[in-house]
C-alpha positions as CSV (number, residue, x, y, z in Angstrom):
1,X,0.0,0.0,0.0
2,X,1.1,3.6,-0.5
3,X,0.2,6.3,1.9
4,X,0.8,9.9,2.7
5,X,1.5,11.3,6.2
6,X,3.6,13.8,8.0
7,X,6.9,13.4,9.9
8,X,5.3,13.6,13.3
9,X,2.9,10.7,12.6
10,X,4.9,8.3,10.4
11,X,8.5,9.6,10.3
12,X,9.7,6.9,12.6
13,X,8.5,4.1,10.3
14,X,11.0,2.3,7.9
15,X,8.5,2.8,5.0
16,X,8.7,6.6,5.4
17,X,10.1,8.6,2.4
18,X,10.5,12.4,2.8
19,X,9.3,14.3,-0.3
20,X,9.7,17.8,1.2
21,X,12.5,20.3,0.5
22,X,13.4,20.5,4.2
23,X,13.6,17.6,6.7
24,X,13.4,17.4,10.4
25,X,16.7,17.9,12.3
26,X,18.4,14.5,12.6
27,X,16.3,12.8,9.9
28,X,18.0,9.6,8.8
29,X,15.3,8.2,6.6
30,X,14.9,8.0,2.9
31,X,14.3,11.0,0.7
32,X,12.9,11.5,-2.7
33,X,13.9,15.0,-3.7
34,X,12.3,14.9,-7.1
35,X,8.9,15.6,-5.6
36,X,10.0,18.4,-3.3
37,X,8.4,21.8,-4.3
38,X,10.8,24.4,-5.6
39,X,11.7,27.1,-3.1
40,X,9.5,29.7,-4.9
41,X,6.4,27.5,-4.4
42,X,6.8,26.7,-0.8
43,X,5.3,29.9,0.4
44,X,2.2,29.7,-1.8
45,X,-0.6,28.6,0.5
46,X,-3.5,28.9,-2.0
47,X,-4.2,25.6,-3.6
48,X,-5.6,27.2,-6.8
49,X,-2.2,29.0,-7.3
50,X,0.1,26.2,-6.0
51,X,-1.3,23.1,-7.8
52,X,-0.9,24.3,-11.4
53,X,2.6,25.6,-10.8
54,X,3.7,22.5,-8.9
55,X,2.3,20.3,-11.7
56,X,4.1,22.3,-14.4
57,X,7.4,22.6,-12.6
58,X,7.6,19.2,-10.9
59,X,5.0,16.5,-11.7
60,X,4.7,17.0,-15.5
61,X,8.5,16.3,-15.7
62,X,8.2,12.9,-13.9
63,X,7.1,9.4,-14.9
64,X,4.5,8.3,-12.3
65,X,5.4,4.6,-12.5
66,X,9.1,5.4,-12.1
67,X,8.4,7.5,-9.1
68,X,6.5,4.6,-7.5
69,X,9.3,2.1,-8.3
70,X,12.0,4.4,-6.9
71,X,10.1,5.1,-3.7
72,X,9.5,1.6,-2.8
73,X,7.1,-0.2,-5.1
74,X,3.9,-0.6,-3.3
75,X,5.0,-0.2,0.3
76,X,5.9,3.4,1.3
77,X,4.6,6.5,3.0
78,X,5.3,9.9,1.5
79,X,6.0,12.5,4.1
80,X,6.0,16.3,4.4
81,X,5.4,18.5,7.4
82,X,1.7,19.6,7.3
83,X,-0.8,18.0,9.6
84,X,-3.6,15.8,8.2
85,X,-6.4,17.8,6.8
86,X,-4.3,20.9,5.9
87,X,-3.4,21.6,2.3
88,X,0.0,20.1,1.3
89,X,1.8,18.9,-1.7
90,X,1.8,15.2,-0.6
91,X,-2.0,15.1,-1.3
92,X,-1.3,16.7,-4.7
93,X,1.2,14.0,-5.4
94,X,-1.3,11.3,-4.3
95,X,-4.0,12.7,-6.7
96,X,-1.4,12.9,-9.5
97,X,-0.3,9.3,-9.0
98,X,-4.0,8.1,-8.8
99,X,-4.8,9.9,-12.1
100,X,-1.9,8.3,-13.9
101,X,-1.7,4.9,-12.3
102,X,-5.1,4.2,-10.8
103,X,-3.5,3.6,-7.4
104,X,-5.5,5.0,-4.4
105,X,-3.2,6.6,-1.9
106,X,-4.8,7.3,1.5
107,X,-3.6,9.4,4.4
108,X,-2.0,7.1,6.9
109,X,-4.0,6.7,10.1
110,X,-2.1,4.6,12.7
111,X,-5.4,3.8,14.6
112,X,-7.0,2.4,11.4
113,X,-7.2,-1.4,11.7
114,X,-6.4,-1.9,8.0
115,X,-3.4,0.5,8.2
116,X,-2.1,-1.3,11.4
117,X,-2.5,-4.7,9.7
118,X,-0.5,-3.4,6.7
119,X,2.4,-2.4,9.1
120,X,2.2,-5.7,10.9
121,X,2.4,-7.7,7.7
122,X,5.5,-5.7,6.6
123,X,7.1,-6.3,9.9
124,X,6.3,-10.0,9.7
125,X,7.8,-10.2,6.2
126,X,11.0,-8.5,7.4
127,X,11.4,-10.8,10.4
128,X,10.1,-13.9,8.7
């Protein structure tokens, strides 16, 4: 499964992949810089302005299937800083991937039984 989340909720998980320009102090996890918004877009808070610029400057230059392969196939969580429910580029990436690949990418909710089962199955496979 592929999810989105933020560093606070899922940054400690081995499936976490930072897709933001900045990272938390001490971050030792994986990064996928190709999805990080350019500096000039980071301060744009209005989705109607940000989304078309981000698509043109970042997403339209990438191959969605290659992005998925390079980030972990079908088991990763894309991270940025914003809390769930706030506008952020990770949800724009999720919509773009869905449009081009058909893959539904949900926001990771640790208390969700299905999400917890996914994590458990990955841990079992690693330890198995």
